[in-house]
C-alpha positions as CSV (number, residue, x, y, z in Angstrom):
1,M,25.3,-109.8,-7.8
2,A,29.0,-110.3,-7.3
3,T,30.9,-114.0,-7.6
4,L,33.0,-115.4,-4.8
5,T,35.2,-118.3,-5.2
6,V,37.0,-119.8,-2.4
7,R,40.1,-122.3,-3.0
8,G,41.9,-124.2,-0.6
9,L,39.7,-125.2,1.7
10,D,40.4,-128.2,3.9
11,E,38.0,-131.3,3.0
12,A,36.8,-132.0,6.4
13,L,35.6,-128.1,6.3
14,V,33.9,-128.8,3.1
15,R,32.3,-132.0,4.3
16,K,30.9,-130.0,7.3
17,L,29.2,-127.5,5.1
18,K,27.7,-130.1,3.1
19,V,26.3,-131.8,6.1
20,R,25.2,-128.5,7.6
21,A,23.6,-127.6,4.0
22,A,21.6,-131.1,3.9
23,Q,20.4,-130.6,7.6
24,N,18.9,-127.2,6.4
25,G,17.8,-128.3,3.4
26,R,20.1,-125.9,1.1
27,S,22.5,-126.5,-1.3
28,A,26.5,-126.2,-0.2
29,E,26.4,-123.0,-2.4
30,A,23.1,-121.5,-0.8
31,E,24.2,-122.7,2.8
32,H,27.7,-120.7,2.2
33,R,25.7,-117.9,1.6
34,A,23.6,-118.2,4.6
35,I,26.7,-118.1,6.6
36,L,28.4,-115.3,5.5
37,H,24.9,-113.3,5.5
38,E,24.7,-114.3,9.2
39,T,28.1,-113.5,9.9
40,L,28.6,-110.3,8.0
41,A,25.4,-108.7,7.0
42,G,23.9,-108.0,10.1
43,D,24.6,-107.7,13.9
44,S,21.7,-110.0,14.9
45,S,24.2,-111.8,17.1
46,A,24.9,-108.8,18.9
47,D,21.3,-108.2,19.1
48,A,20.9,-111.8,20.8
49,R,23.6,-110.9,22.9
50,R,22.2,-107.7,24.3
51,Q,18.9,-109.4,25.0
52,A,20.4,-112.4,26.5
53,A,22.3,-110.0,28.8
54,A,19.3,-107.9,29.2
55,R,17.3,-111.1,30.8
56,L,20.4,-112.4,32.9
57,R,19.9,-108.8,34.5
58,A,16.1,-109.1,35.1
59,F,16.7,-112.4,36.6
60,R,19.3,-111.4,38.9
61,E,17.4,-108.1,39.9
62,S,14.3,-110.7,40.5
63,L,16.4,-112.6,43.1
64,G,16.8,-109.3,45.2
65,D,19.2,-109.5,48.0
66,R,19.0,-113.6,48.4
67,T,22.4,-115.1,48.7
68,F,22.9,-118.8,47.8
69,P,25.6,-121.1,49.2
70,P,28.7,-121.9,46.9
71,S,27.7,-124.8,44.8
72,Q,31.0,-126.7,45.9
73,D,29.2,-126.8,49.3
74,V,25.8,-127.8,48.0
75,L,27.4,-130.7,45.7
76,A,29.5,-132.0,49.1
77,E,26.3,-132.3,51.4
78,E,24.7,-133.9,48.1
79,R,27.7,-136.5,48.0
80,M,27.1,-137.1,51.9
81,D,23.5,-137.6,51.6
82,R,24.2,-140.1,49.0
83,T,26.9,-141.9,50.9
84,D,25.0,-142.0,53.8
85,R,22.0,-143.8,51.9
86,L,24.1,-146.3,50.4
87,A,25.8,-147.1,53.5
88,A,22.8,-147.8,55.2
89,G,21.5,-150.3,52.5
90,G,19.4,-147.7,50.8
91,T,19.3,-147.3,47.1
92,D,21.3,-144.4,44.9
93,R,17.6,-142.9,44.4
94,R,15.9,-140.6,46.5
């Protein structure tokens, strides 16, 4: 097995590594290995992106030809409804 020495790291970065290692129940060295492995050893992140894209595609296909109003229109309508309720002496809750 090879040895890798990393010099000149910012103290804040090392601190973040140690915190992340503690959260994962590992030593800083083991966390460093895990980060390198996750980042370089496989394309699991590429697989995850492909899977997410496939789920999104399936969701869009499930919507069919339905269309939805622009979100700014929905938000404007909600704000007007809320303003009207408050002006009428109502509460902020529906």
